[in-house]
N, C-alpha and C positions, 0 to 999 in steps of 0.2 A: 485349352482356352474352356473358358468358362460357358456353360448353356445357354445367359443371357447374352454372351457376345455372339456364339454360336449362333442365334435366334437371330441377333440382330444384323450378321454376316447373310445368312440366308433369306432373310425381309430386303437386303439391298439385291439379290443375284436373281431376285423371284422375278418383279417388274421388266429387266434385262431381259429372263428366259424367254418369258410370256408375251414381249414384243419381238424376239427372234423367232420365237416357234409360230406366231402366228405372221411374220413376215415370209417365211421359210415356207409353209401354208400354203400363204396363199398366192406363192410362188409357185407351189409345187403343182396347183390346182390350175393356173394360167397356163402354165405348161403343158399339163395333162389335157385341158382343154386344146390348147394351140395345137398338141400330138393329136389329138381326134380330130381338130379341122383338119390339119394336114391330111391325114389319114383318107380321111371320104374328100378332100378338096383332089387328090394327087386319082387317088379311083374314079374319081367323078371324071378326071382331064383326061383321063387313062382311055375311061370307054369314052369318051367323046371321039378323041381322035382313033377309035378301032384299036385299041390297043387292048392286050387282056388284062380282065381284070385283076388275073394275079397277081401280074406285075405293078400295076397300080399301088394294088394294099401293099403289096411288100417295100414299096419304095414312100408310101404314106407310114410305113412300119417302123422304117428304117430312120425316117428323118423325127417321128417319136420316140424311138430310143437314144437317136442323139440330143433328142432335147431334155429328154429324162435324164440322160447320163450328167448333161450339164447343170441340170435342177440339183443332183445328187453332189454333183462337184461342191459346186455353192452353197448348200447345205454342211456338209461335211466342214468344209472349212469353216462356216460362220460357229458350228458346234465348236471346233478347235479353238477359235478365238475367244467363244462364252467359258473355256475349260479354263484357260490359260489366265484368263482376265481373273476369273474364281480361284485359281492357285493365288495370285496376286493378292488381290482380298486377302485370302486365309495369310499368308505369309507376313503380309501388315497389320491384319488383326493378331496373329502370335506376338511378332515386337511390339504390339502396344500395350497387348498381354503381360509381356516379360517386362517392357518398362512401369507397368501399374503394378507388377509386383512388388517391383523394387524400390518404388515409391512409396507403396504400404508398409515395406520394414524400415525404411526411415523414418516411416512417421511413429511406427510401431515402437522403434527405439530411440525417439525423442520424445514418445511419452510416456517410457518408461523412465528415462531419466529425469523429465519434469517429474514425474511422479514420484523419485526416489528423493532430488533436491526438497520437493515440499514437503516430504517425512522429515526428513535431514533439520531443514528449517524447522518443522513443527515440533519434532524433537529436543530440537534446540532453546527454543521459545518457552516451550511448556516447562523444559528441566531450570530454567534460568533463575537464581538465588532475587533477581532483582521484578520488578513488576512491569510487563510490556502489554501497552494499551495503543491499537490502534485505530483512527475515524477518516472517513472521509470528507469532503469539502464540508459536509453540512453538520459536523461534529457529532458526529454520530459514531457510535462505538461498534466498528468492526472485527477488533481482535481484543480477547479477555484470557491471559493467560492463566496457569495456578498459583504462580508469586500475587498474582492482583485478584485472585479468590481471594487467597490466604491476608494478603493485608487489608481488602475492603470488607470481606464478609459475603460476597455477592459471588452467585456460581456465574458461570460462562453466560449461559440459556439467558439469563435474568438479567444482564447488560448488555449483552450484542443488540445492536438495532437501539438501545437509548441515548440518549441525549448524556453528553460528557460532564455536563453541567451536574450531575446526578452524584457524581463524585468529588465536588468539589462546593466547601461551605457558601452558604447564602449569600455572604455579603462578599464574596471574590468571585463571583461568578460572571458578573459582566465586564470586569473589568479582566478578567481570564479570557473569555469567548475575544475582547477587541486585540489583545495581544497575539493569540492564535491569528487572527482575520490580518493582521498587520505584521505576523512573522510569513505567514503565506504569500504577501504582496512583494515580500522582500527577496535579494537575492540569495542570502545566504539559504544555505541545503541544512544547518542543523547550529544548533545554538542550546547554552545553560541556561536553565529557568532560574527563575529569583535571584536574578541580579540587583533588583530594587527592591526586594523585601524576602523574606521567609516565605515557603510556597506550603499550605496546607492541604491534606486531603481529609473525606468523610466517611467514616466510615459507614456501613448499615446500622450499626446501633445509633448512628447518633455523634459518635466521639471524632473530633477533629484529632490531628497529628500532621507534624514536621515533617516535610518531604524533602528529595535532593531527587532534579529532577532535569532531565534533557529532553529534546524536541526535534524533530527532522524532520523534512519532508520529501515526498517525489512524485512526481506527475505518472498517472495510470491513465491512459486511454483518454487523456485528455480531462480528468478529475484530479485534483489534488488527493494524497494521501499523506497523512501526521501519523508519526510514529512518536511516543513519548515512553520512557524509561525511566520508573520509579524508583524509590529505594527510601524504604521507613528509616529517619532516622531520630526516632524517638531516645535510645537508649545513647544516641552519640551523645544529644542535647542532655540527656542528664547527667549525661559523666561529665562535660563541660561544668554545669550547673556544681555538680558534686568538687572537681576541679576546682572552680572559682571560690567558692568555700572554703576547701582544705586552703587554697592560697591564702584568703582571708585570715581563715585561722589561723597557719601558719607567721602570718604577718603579727599578728597580733601579741604570739605569743613569741614573736622574736622580737616585737617592740619590747615587752615586758622583759625579756631575758637582758635585751639590753641594756635597758634601762637598771637592772640589778646589777647587771655587772659593770656600769658606769658609777652607780651609788658605791657597790663594792672598792673599784680600781678607787674611788676619790678615799673612801674611810682607808686603803689599806695605801695610799698616798699620803694621807694626814699622821695614819699611825706610823710611816716610814719616816715623817718631817721630825712627829712627836720625838719617835724613840731616837733618831739623831741629834735630836735639842738634848734630851735629857739623854743618852752616852757621852753627847762633846763637855758638859758640865764638869761629871767626874772624872772625865777623863784627861782634859785639862788641869784640873786641881794635880790628877797620879801625875800626870807629866812635868808639871810645874815644879812641883815639893822636890821630886826626884831630880831636876835640876838645880835648885835650890841647896838641896844637901849634897850636889856634887861642887858645885860652886863654894858654898861656906863650909863643909867640912869634910871636901875629900882629901886633905893630908891626914884627916883623922882615920878614913877609913881604909880598912886594910886591903889586900886585894882580893880574897873571895867576896868579902863584901862588896866592891868596886866592881864586882863581874856581875854581881845580882841586880847592882841599880844601874849599873848599864843596859840588861836583860830588862828591867821594868823602864827603860826611857823608849829601847827599840819597840818595845811589844806595845806600847801608847802611841809612837807614830805610827804602827804598824795599823794598828786597829783605828785609829785616823784616817789611814786611806782607805780600809776597807769601809769604814761608813761616807767616805766620800763615792767612793766607786757606786757603793750602794743607790748614792742618790742621782749620780750622772745615768745608769741602768734605769731607773725609776723615770728621770727625767726625758731621757730620749723619746720614749715614744710617747711623749706628753703631748698636748697642742693638735689644733688643724693641719692635715697633713695637705700639703701644695703642691702645685704641678708646676715646675720651674721650669725655665731651659738653660740645660745644665752644659758647658766643655767639660768634660771631666779632662781633656789634654791641658788645659789652660790651669784649672785647680791640681793637678799633678805635679805640674813644672813648680805652681807657688809654694808647694807645703815641699816640695824639696829642696828648693833653692832655699827655706826659711830654716830647713834642718842643716842644709851644709854651711848656714852664716851663723848657723848655733854652734855646728862642732867644724871650727877650721883644721882641727888637727887629723881629720879623717880623710883617706882619702874613697872617694866613691864617685862611680858614675852610673849615667841613666840614660835610659831611651824612653822617650814617650812618645809614642805614636797620634799621631795629629790626627783630627777629625771624629776625637770618641765623644758623641754628643749622646746625651740623655736625655728623658724628663721626668724630673722628682723632686723631691723637696730636698732643697738646694742647702739647709743649714742642714738636714741628716745626713744628706750625702757626703758633707764636708767632713763630718764624723767617722763617716764610712772608710774616705780615702784618708785623713789623717790616722787613723787606727791601723789598718793596713798598710800605711808607708811606712808609719811610724815604727810596726813592728820588722819591715824587712830592713831598714835602716839598723834598728837595734841591734837585729838577729845575725848582721852582718859584720859587727866589729870585729870580731876574731880573722875574718877576710883581709888580707893585705891590700888587695885592690879589689872591692866587694864592687858588685856591678846590680843595677834593679834595673825593671824591664815593667811598662806598664801597653799594657796592647787590648787589643779586642778581636775578637773571632764569630763564624757562624754558625751556631748549631740548628742548621735546619731554618726553617722562620726567626729565631729567636739570636738576638744578638748577647753574645757573652764577652766581661770583662775580666783581664786578668791584671796580676800582681805577682812578679815572679821577681825574686833572689836567687843568689849563692851563696846562701850563709849557710846556717848550720844544720837547718833541718829539723825533721824529728821522725820518730816512728811510728807509722800510719796504724800499727796494732794498740795505739793509745787516741785516736784520731778523734776518739766517741766525746773524749772530755776537752776538745777544743772549745768547743760554743758554751759548755756550762760555767755560768759565774763563777768566779774564784777558782777554777780550778787549773793549775799550771802543770806543763813537762819540763818544767825546767826550775832548778833551785832558784833560790832567791840569791845567794852568793854567786849564781854564774850573771844573772842577765834579772836584774830588780824587776818588778813588777807588782801588780795582784790580781791578774787573769780576767778581767771585768772589760778587757776594749773588745773582743769577737764576740762574746755576748751579746755586745750592744750591738754591733755591725748587724749579724744574724736576727735581732729585733726589729732594726730600721728597716733591712731588706725583706722582711715577712711581711711587715706593714705594708711594704709598699706590693708586696703579690710576688716578688720575687726569689728566692736561695741563694744560698752559698755553699762550697764545699773547697776542698782542698788536695792537693796530692803532695806527695815529699818523701825525703827517707834520709836517714842518718848522715851529716855528711857532705850532702849535696844540694841542697836549698830545697824551697818551697814555693809552691805557687799557689796561691789564692786564686778561684773565679767565680766569678758572680754576674747574675741575670736578674735583668727587669723586666716587666710582662711589654711587649712587643709594642702596646699602644701608648707605651711610654716613654721609649728610646729611639734611636734610630734616625733621630732630628737634625742630618745632613746639613750642612752650610748656613747654619745659625750665624747672626752676626752678634753683637755683642749685647752680651744678658746678665743675669744674675752670678753668675758664676764667675765672670771675669773681675766682678768687683772683685769679688771674694777669695780669687786668687792673687791680686794684685795688694790687696791687704797687708801680706802679712801676718804675725801674728793674731788670730783673731780676740776680740775682747768680749766684756759683757755678757751676753747668755750665753752665745755659742762657744766661747773660750771656759764656761761653766763646762755646756755639754759635752765640749771635744775633753777635757780633761785632761788627755791621756797622749798629750801630741807627741812623746817619744816612744809610745806606744807599751801601756801597762798590761795588755791582753795577757803578756806571758807565755805569744806564738811566735814565729815568725813569720810573715806574710807573702813570700815570693817563692819561687823557684826557678833557679838558673836566670843568668842574663841572656 
């Protein structure tokens, strides 16, 4: 028990003890007087009756002793009650003291925990990379962390207790104060600042800088407390401006380069037409005079000379085909790229039906999957399908019951279209030549052609942003697969479109016929792989 508590307990018992002692003293005195009176009275009474004085005195003494004993008994009981009461009070005081010690320990632990939390929070705020500023409901600064000091150039002691507007450019102060007041009246506890425009801070040296800011609010003892977190985005803005500048520069260079390429392509195209025209005149003369020699002097030309003359004629014909192929390759990627809705199923059926009508002696079966839809340039996609199906038709000529299959598959999110056959196939070791102009994997006497079709197909698909590849093995047919961008294909359920007209026309005429050029596959390679 502490000294203060002992003093309190003693002070509480002292009035009681004083009153009891006074009452006992008064009772003892009264009993003493009563005993004395009784003693004297009994002696006097005995004397009056003629009894001996000694007998009276003895009787009085006995009575006095009896009264005195009674008084002592009462006093003893009272003192015992006082001691018990004091013991109870001391026990109660001990319990109160123990409870007080426990509460004191709990308060100590709570205070230590609060102190630790405050220190941890101060450490977090102090080490934060972003500026943290707290203000009261009068918009006076109450917290200014180290990052804020570095950002604004003030020390914390210079800002705490000062109005927040000290850190805001003059032209924004009024509106900023109104925004904070409006936020405090709202129900939202936090929000991002600057939704209506960029937010700026004001450094000690008077320079302004852009910031990214977020604000939150809380109630503390009936008052609003706002916390603002700021991030200097000066470097980000500079980087964005630099990116915009670089993008503008890049666009300018791309435009210049595009213009240069367009001019170069136009010059190349003009050169191609000029060369083709200039070559055709002497080529026609050479071929014409050779045929005239054969017709007019054929009987006079001996065997070896006739062979030479036939080689000249065949060479001139082949050169003419090469010139036509070169023009076809050039024309295939000319013009504006359209985005037509195409039903490849109808297009393939129409082309295969046309081939069967032209070559009725062939026994060829085909299966075209329905619903093969795409969005691409219809003119160019007809060239693609005519080349691939023409190759499949040509390179199955030695297969007794040839089969051609057109179908589609999914490669992840991309649609892949396939043209497969069971023809002669090719060795994949030479697949790098497939899409090169004028490169062929079969001899001319085996399968006629000039090797320009697949090069044309690849250029068209590349222009669409797609690609093409092939798989094959000698004697096991071949399969060509091409992809179009996801944004251009998979338009299922389309009604009548431009492809229906293309598929139903039969043999193309005009410009499409010129561009197709090789309806029966002049590319020099099979375009399928298994029925």
